[in-house]
C-alpha positions as CSV (number, residue, x, y, z in Angstrom):
1,M,121.2,97.2,110.8
2,I,119.3,99.6,113.0
3,V,115.5,100.0,113.1
4,S,114.0,103.4,114.2
5,T,110.6,104.5,115.3
6,I,108.7,107.1,117.4
7,A,107.9,106.5,121.1
8,S,104.1,105.9,120.9
9,H,101.4,103.4,119.8
10,S,103.2,100.1,119.2
11,S,106.8,101.2,119.6
12,L,107.5,98.9,122.5
13,Q,106.4,95.9,120.5
14,I,108.5,97.0,117.5
15,L,111.6,97.6,119.7
16,L,111.2,94.3,121.6
17,G,110.8,92.4,118.3
18,A,113.9,94.0,116.9
19,K,115.9,93.1,120.0
20,D,114.6,89.5,119.8
21,E,115.9,89.3,116.3
22,G,119.3,90.8,117.1
23,L,118.8,94.2,115.5
24,K,119.8,97.5,116.9
25,T,117.2,100.0,117.9
26,R,116.8,103.8,117.8
27,L,113.8,105.6,119.4
28,Y,112.7,109.2,119.0
29,V,111.0,110.4,122.2
30,K,109.6,113.7,123.5
31,P,111.2,114.9,126.7
32,E,108.1,114.3,128.8
33,K,108.1,110.6,127.9
34,K,111.9,110.0,128.3
35,A,111.9,108.5,131.8
36,F,109.7,105.5,130.9
37,Y,111.4,104.6,127.7
38,A,114.9,105.1,129.1
39,S,114.0,102.7,131.9
40,T,113.6,99.8,129.5
41,R,116.3,97.5,128.0
42,L,114.9,98.0,124.5
43,V,116.6,101.2,123.2
44,D,120.2,101.2,121.9
45,E,120.0,104.9,121.0
46,L,117.5,107.2,122.5
47,I,117.0,110.6,120.8
48,V,115.2,113.0,123.0
49,T,113.6,115.8,121.0
50,E,110.5,118.0,120.8
51,N,110.6,117.5,117.0
52,V,110.1,113.8,116.4
53,G,109.9,114.7,112.7
54,T,113.7,114.4,112.6
55,I,113.1,110.7,112.2
56,L,112.3,111.5,108.5
57,D,116.1,112.0,108.0
58,D,117.0,108.8,109.8
59,G,119.7,106.6,108.3
60,G,118.3,103.3,109.5
61,I,115.0,101.6,108.6
62,V,112.0,103.5,109.9
63,I,109.0,101.4,111.2
64,P,105.8,103.4,110.9
65,H,102.9,102.9,113.3
66,G,99.5,104.5,114.0
67,S,101.0,107.8,115.4
68,F,103.1,108.6,112.3
69,V,100.5,110.3,110.2
70,A,99.1,112.3,113.1
71,Y,102.6,113.4,114.2
72,L,104.3,113.9,110.9
73,G,101.7,114.3,108.1
74,L,101.3,112.2,105.0
75,G,103.0,114.7,102.7
76,E,106.1,114.8,104.9
77,I,106.2,111.0,105.1
78,E,105.9,110.5,101.4
79,R,108.6,113.0,100.6
80,A,111.0,111.9,103.4
81,K,114.6,110.8,102.6
82,A,114.4,107.9,105.2
83,R,113.8,104.3,104.2
84,F,110.5,103.0,105.5
85,F,109.7,99.4,106.1
86,G,106.6,98.7,104.0
87,N,104.9,100.6,101.2
88,R,104.8,104.2,102.6
89,R,102.1,105.1,100.1
90,F,99.8,102.5,101.6
91,L,99.6,104.6,104.7
92,R,97.4,107.1,102.9
93,W,94.7,104.5,102.3
94,E,93.4,104.3,105.9
95,T,93.0,108.1,106.3
96,S,89.8,108.6,104.3
97,F,86.4,106.9,103.9
98,E,86.7,107.2,100.1
99,L,90.0,105.3,99.9
100,Q,88.9,102.7,102.5
101,D,85.7,102.0,100.6
102,R,87.6,101.8,97.3
103,A,90.1,99.2,98.7
104,L,87.5,97.1,100.5
105,D,85.2,97.1,97.4
106,K,88.1,96.2,95.1
107,A,88.8,93.2,97.4
108,G,85.1,92.2,97.5
109,I,84.9,92.5,101.3
110,P,81.4,93.4,102.5
111,R,81.2,96.7,104.4
112,V,78.9,98.1,107.1
113,E,76.1,100.2,105.6
114,A,76.6,103.9,105.5
115,V,73.4,105.9,106.0
116,G,72.5,109.3,104.4
117,E,71.2,111.8,106.9
118,E,68.0,112.0,105.0
119,D,67.4,108.2,105.7
120,I,68.0,108.3,109.5
121,R,65.0,107.0,111.5
122,P,64.4,108.4,114.9
123,D,64.1,105.1,116.8
124,E,67.0,103.2,115.2
125,L,70.6,103.0,116.5
126,Y,73.5,104.4,114.5
127,F,77.3,104.5,114.9
128,V,78.9,107.8,113.9
129,R,82.5,107.4,112.9
130,L,85.0,110.2,112.4
131,E,87.4,110.0,109.4
132,G,90.9,108.7,109.9
133,P,92.8,106.7,112.5
134,R,91.7,108.3,115.8
135,G,91.8,105.6,118.4
136,G,88.0,105.9,118.7
137,S,88.2,109.5,119.7
138,G,85.0,111.4,118.7
139,H,83.0,108.3,117.6
140,F,79.7,107.7,119.2
141,I,76.5,105.6,119.2
142,A,73.2,107.3,119.2
143,R,69.5,106.9,118.3
144,G,68.4,108.7,115.2
145,E,66.4,111.3,117.2
146,E,69.7,112.4,118.9
147,I,72.0,112.5,116.0
148,E,71.3,115.9,114.4
149,G,72.2,117.8,117.6
150,R,75.3,115.8,118.2
151,L,76.5,116.0,114.6
152,E,76.5,119.8,115.0
153,R,79.2,119.5,117.7
154,T,81.3,116.9,115.7
155,G,84.6,118.2,114.3
156,G,86.0,116.8,111.1
157,N,84.5,114.6,108.4
158,Y,82.1,111.9,109.7
159,R,80.0,109.0,108.5
160,V,76.7,107.7,109.9
161,E,76.6,103.9,109.8
162,R,73.8,101.5,110.7
163,F,74.7,100.1,114.1
164,I,75.5,96.3,114.2
165,P,74.7,94.9,117.6
166,G,77.3,92.2,117.4
167,V,81.0,91.9,118.3
168,Y,83.8,94.0,116.9
169,L,86.9,92.2,115.8
170,Y,90.3,93.5,114.6
171,V,92.2,90.9,112.5
172,H,96.0,91.2,112.2
173,F,97.8,90.0,109.1
174,F,101.4,90.1,107.8
175,Y,102.2,89.8,104.1
176,S,105.7,88.7,103.3
177,P,107.2,89.5,99.9
178,I,110.2,87.5,100.8
179,L,108.3,84.3,101.6
180,G,105.4,85.1,99.2
181,R,102.8,84.3,101.9
182,L,100.1,85.9,104.1
183,E,100.2,85.2,107.8
184,L,97.3,85.6,110.2
185,L,99.0,86.7,113.4
186,G,96.1,87.5,115.8
187,V,92.7,89.0,116.6
188,D,91.8,91.5,119.2
189,G,88.9,93.3,120.7
190,R,88.9,96.9,121.9
191,V,88.4,98.0,125.5
192,V,86.7,101.4,125.2
193,V,85.9,104.0,127.8
194,A,82.2,103.8,126.7
195,D,82.1,100.3,128.1
196,G,81.8,101.9,131.5
197,N,78.2,103.0,130.7
198,A,77.1,99.5,131.5
199,R,78.3,100.0,135.1
200,W,77.6,103.8,135.5
201,P,74.9,105.0,133.0
202,V,74.8,108.6,134.2
203,R,76.2,110.3,131.2
204,P,77.5,109.1,127.8
205,L,81.1,108.2,128.0
206,P,83.5,108.7,125.0
207,Y,84.3,105.9,122.6
208,T,88.1,106.4,123.1
209,I,90.1,103.1,123.1
210,A,91.8,102.4,126.4
211,G,93.4,99.0,125.5
212,N,93.1,95.7,123.7
213,V,92.4,92.1,124.6
214,G,93.3,89.1,122.5
215,V,90.5,87.0,121.0
216,A,90.7,83.3,120.1
217,L,88.1,83.0,117.4
218,R,86.0,79.9,116.7
219,E,88.3,78.0,114.3
220,S,85.6,77.7,111.7
221,L,85.7,81.5,111.2
222,L,89.4,81.7,110.4
223,P,89.4,80.4,106.8
224,E,86.9,83.1,105.8
225,L,89.0,85.8,107.4
226,Y,92.1,84.5,105.8
227,D,90.4,84.6,102.4
228,Y,89.5,88.3,103.0
229,G,93.1,89.0,103.8
230,L,94.3,87.4,100.6
231,A,91.7,89.3,98.6
232,F,92.8,92.6,100.3
233,V,96.5,91.9,99.4
234,E,95.6,91.3,95.8
235,A,93.5,94.4,95.6
236,M,96.2,96.7,97.0
237,R,98.7,95.2,94.6
238,K,96.6,96.7,91.8
239,L,95.6,99.9,93.6
240,E,98.9,101.0,95.1
241,P,101.9,99.0,93.6
242,P,103.8,97.2,94.9
243,G,100.9,96.7,97.3
244,V,101.0,95.6,100.9
245,I,104.4,94.9,102.5
246,G,104.3,93.7,106.1
247,P,101.6,94.3,108.7
248,F,98.0,95.4,108.2
249,A,94.7,94.8,109.9
250,L,91.1,94.4,108.8
251,H,88.4,95.7,111.2
252,F,85.1,93.9,111.3
253,A,81.7,94.0,112.9
254,Y,80.3,90.4,113.3
255,D,76.8,89.4,114.0
256,G,76.8,86.0,112.2
257,E,78.4,87.5,109.2
258,F,81.5,89.8,108.8
259,R,81.2,93.3,107.6
260,A,84.2,95.6,107.4
261,I,84.3,98.8,109.3
262,G,87.8,99.8,108.1
263,F,91.4,98.8,108.1
264,A,94.9,99.8,109.4
265,S,97.6,100.1,106.7
266,R,100.5,99.5,109.1
267,I,101.0,97.7,112.4
268,D,97.8,98.0,114.4
269,G,97.8,98.9,118.0
270,G,95.6,95.9,118.7
271,S,98.5,93.6,117.9
272,N,99.9,94.7,121.3
273,A,97.5,92.1,122.8
274,L,99.9,89.2,122.1
275,H,98.4,86.2,120.4
276,W,99.4,82.6,119.7
277,Y,98.4,82.5,116.0
278,G,102.0,83.3,115.0
279,R,103.0,79.8,116.1
280,L,101.0,78.6,113.1
281,Y,103.9,79.8,110.9
282,W,107.0,79.9,113.2
283,D,108.5,77.7,115.9
284,E,108.4,80.5,118.5
285,P,106.0,83.2,119.5
286,M,105.7,85.8,116.8
287,S,104.3,89.2,117.5
288,A,103.7,91.7,114.7
289,G,106.7,93.7,115.9
290,R,109.0,90.7,115.8
291,R,107.6,89.6,112.5
292,I,108.7,93.0,111.0
293,A,112.3,92.5,112.3
294,R,112.3,88.9,111.0
295,E,111.3,90.1,107.5
296,I,114.1,92.6,107.5
297,K,116.6,89.9,108.5
298,L,115.3,87.5,105.8
299,A,115.5,90.3,103.2
300,L,119.1,91.1,104.2
301,E,120.1,87.5,104.1
302,E,118.8,87.1,100.5
303,E,120.0,90.6,99.4
304,R,116.4,91.6,98.7
305,L,116.0,94.6,101.1
306,G,114.7,96.7,98.3
307,E,111.6,94.6,98.2
308,V,110.5,95.4,101.7
309,I,111.3,99.1,102.0
310,T,110.2,102.2,100.1
């Protein structure tokens, strides 16, 4: 069996996990990125092409990640001949505020408060978020008195949220149809370019994400997060059958209570910050990338591959 993906986002983790599980790998890479990926031991078949959309005709099992929708488009993904690991229709749910709200509300997960422009107060802080997975690009924090002028320069759909002066946590789950269980694989925090304002407050820096760091939460917080994960899986089973297959992440602001700021409906880039929580379920370290490959192997062994691909 061969697993295929596009050279971006979390492809290294996906490829490494496949190799650790003894699966073959195929990677679609643009020419300008070839040298780095070709230098690794992870790729059995490297397809160098300007059109990475050719992966949609791939004969292996395609593993989607956060660059897929941006590179290929939702319509093309949903119509593709290739077999996708996971529920490919679930990918749509992270791309709009409306769908994210619907999923989180169905699961009963509290959300950050969205604020209408008519209710913005000049002296309060707000977070302006652009729609869809963007790696933080275009998001910004501003006082109410500054927002109107900045919104005029904002491209795309946006939402104004009340700023929560706490910590921001990204919680990585894996739902296994083969084992019938939810696994909490890790938590990360984001390193954003705007963090540099604390050291050099000369001009506002962009909110673009530069990397991720693993977070070991207070243990007393984990049961609540796990329950949110269970509720989300149950909600998506009803909203987009067969529901969640494999990795997803819930994104939270925390200031003593959790409020969701969104979710990722595939492997989240923050899972690249490797975590030890996978040892709660397995006898060896288990990244999200390796967990995908393990699920494929389990499905093949039990002749249930159809339950983990669409």
